[in-house]
Steps between C-alpha positions, in 0.01 A plus 500: 500500500773768432551534125879537521736412219613178671139396552408570157792294367373223720154522356655509155688171575167346585339627178789329307381154611222466255733639223760232584229230500363622174838522331601160630237321278599690190714320237770779507502514887864435583678826492178714560376310808864494638524877452169568673581264793842678528320832504294373784823390682642846445208661651543281813849640552407857388203549720690401808794718410274801425291447832820538699670767291184728489391414852181367368493178703141412614324206688294449174820467290660267733184288489433516119874472373545132626154412376571631163835306492318171600227544255741553212735214585201254572330588182801446284603178692152354442526573126838331483403191694178456298678528170568154353766639271698630782455194704623282214807706474616537859754238624274372801125571475429381852779709659380793287146464631619460868711823455185683382294361787768598756528847368129565492436333827778697678350822365159414645654380818706813562209722398291326755772532764547870433129544540487306822800685644350839402187429669685384812665845516862398425510611128858615510619145593444374145640759262632400152850369528807525270464130443134558395616759247778249366219242472267733303807591266561138441136440421481779252803387322384135498146581383630746231728227348219247530250726314748572227578128469700511181877468466653841456830501309573168637398579856254240623237729668260222590763287660650796702152617594407163635823485686433861645142386603655227708746752658200734550304223663784422740534877582119496560511237771815662647333849510174345647703348777649852566139645524385236718803566741423877496135430578568226750478738811154605392408146420619340809365778745161427360414853448150535345 
């Protein structure tokens, strides 16, 4: 594993997961857990930028970065969907739970698809798309607003966060279709 700055940032993002979880259960969580989650989101952008800018891209970084992203997002979504207070305050509990299942399910499916395509030798056919980056940004904004959860100077963060989660869920499905289209040649040829 090359210990480049981008890879260290990715590892740091993964190390923030238990911090986010611990903060979530503290009575004063709101602003602190949101800040740490946003820091993790910032490292997601920064590690990719630095890898390209410094010429420090690596196969390990290309593997670890999406894993770190998925772990952070899944951990926080599980916290939110298991929190009775959050579920009591969202407009639609069922739709909220479905959105979380769609996002986590897509992350698992796309990871498996990437792994299968990589093993088939067609790795370049399933690179991260612009739509995937927009989806990730929507998820980060939605989750940050949901984590904060309290109105901010009249701004309904929970309601906007819930709405953004539904947008992120729709983008999740759309981007997964894009990944499936990209991988279809490898899938249909039956390369093993």
